[in-house]
C-alpha positions as semicolon CSV with decimal commas, in nm:
position;residue;x (nm);y (nm);z (nm)
1;M;-1,844;-3,946;-1,761
2;K;-1,859;-3,960;-1,380
3;K;-1,493;-3,864;-1,361
4;E;-1,546;-3,553;-1,577
5;S;-1,853;-3,446;-1,377
6;F;-1,660;-3,493;-1,056
7;L;-1,372;-3,277;-1,186
8;I;-1,609;-3,001;-1,294
9;V;-1,783;-2,997;-0,956
10;I;-1,450;-2,990;-0,768
11;S;-1,323;-2,708;-0,992
12;L;-1,635;-2,498;-0,934
13;I;-1,618;-2,552;-0,559
14;A;-1,250;-2,453;-0,556
15;L;-1,330;-2,145;-0,763
16;F;-1,605;-2,026;-0,529
17;F;-1,398;-2,088;-0,216
18;T;-1,101;-1,888;-0,347
19;M;-1,303;-1,582;-0,454
20;P;-1,382;-1,448;-0,104
21;S;-1,016;-1,450;-0,008
22;F;-0,943;-1,193;-0,280
23;A;-1,257;-0,991;-0,214
24;H;-1,124;-0,857;0,117
25;K;-0,756;-0,810;0,043
26;V;-0,623;-0,514;0,239
27;N;-0,360;-0,262;0,126
28;I;-0,160;0,015;0,290
29;F;-0,023;0,325;0,119
30;A;0,209;0,566;0,302
31;N;0,457;0,843;0,233
32;F;0,680;1,083;0,425
33;D;0,611;1,453;0,369
34;G;0,919;1,587;0,545
35;E;0,760;1,596;0,890
36;K;0,512;1,310;0,919
37;I;0,440;0,970;0,776
38;K;0,089;0,991;0,636
39;G;-0,096;0,685;0,518
40;Y;-0,415;0,532;0,394
41;A;-0,546;0,177;0,448
42;Y;-0,805;0,030;0,216
43;Y;-0,959;-0,295;0,093
44;S;-0,930;-0,418;-0,265
45;S;-1,280;-0,284;-0,325
46;G;-1,146;0,066;-0,254
47;K;-1,335;0,102;0,075
48;P;-1,128;0,240;0,363
49;A;-1,008;0,008;0,638
50;K;-1,180;0,196;0,920
51;N;-1,053;0,179;1,279
52;S;-0,782;-0,070;1,186
53;Q;-0,464;-0,114;1,385
54;V;-0,134;0,014;1,239
55;L;0,186;-0,102;1,410
56;I;0,501;0,103;1,354
57;A;0,820;-0,100;1,383
58;M;1,183;-0,090;1,286
59;P;1,300;-0,367;1,046
60;D;1,455;-0,556;1,339
61;G;1,103;-0,600;1,481
62;E;1,121;-0,341;1,760
63;H;0,772;-0,189;1,793
64;I;0,781;0,189;1,819
65;D;0,417;0,291;1,816
66;Q;0,064;0,168;1,759
67;L;-0,204;0,372;1,581
68;K;-0,562;0,332;1,463
69;T;-0,692;0,445;1,127
70;D;-0,973;0,699;1,131
71;S;-1,316;0,658;0,970
72;N;-1,157;0,731;0,630
73;G;-0,880;0,474;0,673
74;R;-0,613;0,744;0,726
75;F;-0,334;0,761;0,984
76;V;-0,044;0,996;1,072
77;F;0,282;0,928;1,254
78;S;0,571;1,164;1,340
79;P;0,905;0,979;1,316
80;K;1,169;1,081;1,568
81;A;1,477;0,935;1,400
82;K;1,613;0,830;1,064
83;G;1,578;0,471;0,950
84;T;1,346;0,236;0,773
85;Y;1,005;0,215;0,935
86;K;0,788;-0,091;0,886
87;L;0,414;-0,017;0,887
88;I;0,197;-0,321;0,957
89;L;-0,176;-0,293;0,903
90;K;-0,401;-0,531;1,096
91;A;-0,752;-0,498;0,955
92;A;-1,076;-0,681;1,034
93;D;-1,089;-1,061;1,008
94;G;-0,712;-1,092;1,046
95;H;-0,620;-0,929;0,714
96;L;-0,261;-0,801;0,709
97;A;-0,063;-0,566;0,488
98;E;0,272;-0,399;0,530
99;T;0,489;-0,135;0,370
100;Y;0,824;0,028;0,440
101;I;0,918;0,397;0,458
102;N;1,287;0,491;0,449
103;I;1,367;0,821;0,618
104;K;1,711;0,967;0,575
105;K;1,862;1,204;0,829
106;E;1,859;1,494;0,584
107;N;1,482;1,450;0,539
108;L;1,403;1,494;0,909
109;P;1,327;1,838;1,053
110;S;1,652;1,990;1,181
111;D;1,703;2,150;1,520
112;K;1,829;2,483;1,383
113;K;1,550;2,743;1,356
114;G;1,308;2,494;1,201
115;L;1,509;2,473;0,881
116;K;1,520;2,149;0,685
117;K;1,788;2,015;0,461
118;N;1,678;1,919;0,116
119;N;1,826;1,675;-0,134
120;L;1,821;1,937;-0,410
121;F;1,962;2,241;-0,230
122;L;2,199;2,307;0,054
123;Q;2,056;2,485;0,357
124;E;2,235;2,810;0,262
125;D;2,090;2,802;-0,088
126;L;1,742;2,766;0,054
127;Q;1,797;3,064;0,282
128;R;1,931;3,276;-0,005
129;H;1,646;3,182;-0,241
130;S;1,375;3,227;0,019
131;A;1,517;3,568;0,119
132;K;1,477;3,687;-0,242
133;C;1,107;3,600;-0,248
134;N;1,037;3,696;0,117
135;L;0,927;3,343;0,212
136;T;1,051;3,156;0,513
137;I;1,148;2,793;0,475
138;K;0,843;2,695;0,681
139;Q;0,613;2,893;0,448
140;L;0,781;2,739;0,145
141;D;0,733;2,390;0,290
142;K;0,365;2,459;0,358
143;L;0,320;2,593;0,006
144;L;0,486;2,285;-0,145
145;I;0,275;2,049;0,066
146;K;-0,038;2,236;-0,043
147;R;0,063;2,232;-0,411
148;L;0,165;1,865;-0,406
149;A;-0,148;1,746;-0,219
150;P;-0,352;1,692;-0,541
151;I;-0,066;1,491;-0,694
152;E;-0,038;1,282;-0,377
153;K;-0,415;1,220;-0,393
154;Q;-0,389;1,111;-0,759
155;I;-0,105;0,870;-0,679
156;E;-0,313;0,728;-0,394
157;Q;-0,610;0,679;-0,629
158;L;-0,387;0,508;-0,887
159;V;-0,254;0,270;-0,623
160;I;-0,611;0,187;-0,516
161;A;-0,724;0,137;-0,876
162;Q;-0,433;-0,096;-0,948
163;S;-0,507;-0,313;-0,647
164;K;-0,875;-0,368;-0,729
165;I;-0,979;-0,701;-0,875
166;T;-1,140;-0,638;-1,212
167;F;-1,368;-0,846;-1,431
168;H;-1,067;-0,899;-1,658
169;D;-0,873;-1,052;-1,366
170;V;-1,159;-1,293;-1,290
171;V;-1,195;-1,400;-1,654
172;S;-0,817;-1,445;-1,681
173;G;-0,815;-1,660;-1,368
174;L;-1,096;-1,874;-1,506
175;G;-0,904;-1,909;-1,832
176;Y;-0,600;-2,040;-1,646
177;I;-0,812;-2,284;-1,446
178;F;-0,988;-2,421;-1,753
179;G;-0,661;-2,434;-1,946
180;I;-0,490;-2,637;-1,675
181;M;-0,796;-2,862;-1,648
182;G;-0,789;-2,910;-2,026
183;I;-0,424;-3,009;-2,025
184;W;-0,485;-3,245;-1,735
185;A;-0,789;-3,401;-1,910
186;Y;-0,589;-3,441;-2,232
187;L;-0,301;-3,612;-2,052
188;S;-0,543;-3,832;-1,859
189;S;-0,715;-3,940;-2,181
190;K;-0,376;-4,027;-2,336
191;K;-0,296;-4,247;-2,037
192;A;-0,636;-4,415;-2,061
193;D;-0,578;-4,490;-2,434
194;K;-0,249;-4,671;-2,360
């Protein structure tokens, strides 16, 4: 009886000590819009990671820049060259998160008259199509960014919702703990019977 009580107490203590570590998990979401890397840092509760440090590095570890998130957890960075950028978020209490953004040369702003290459069209096709509708490439880009902003916001909200710890997650975790304890108790009782 003492052994079972001891196991229950130890299990409850372990459960309560592991909960806070998940309560403040930090996440980082970022994307490249053709000109800038824009991102959002947030805790698993959905609250923004305000005034947190964001380090921009290349995969080899070379630090390129250092930013701070604003009061809404947002940050912006203008990449100068193609490559894979590593974004490292350092939030309060030492919480870390990282993500990678791969920028191809054709996705960077070009030097010729502000035109950009696109994966779907060649530069000449863009000029021909924009001439027909009297839009410059810059105006077309601005229009696309404006039109895609709600979709970007929805994706961001989905990412936040998926990273939150739900009641279902807690109950599932407890189920695993009690299941493992049950198996262990069963095996221990079999050993005691022998």
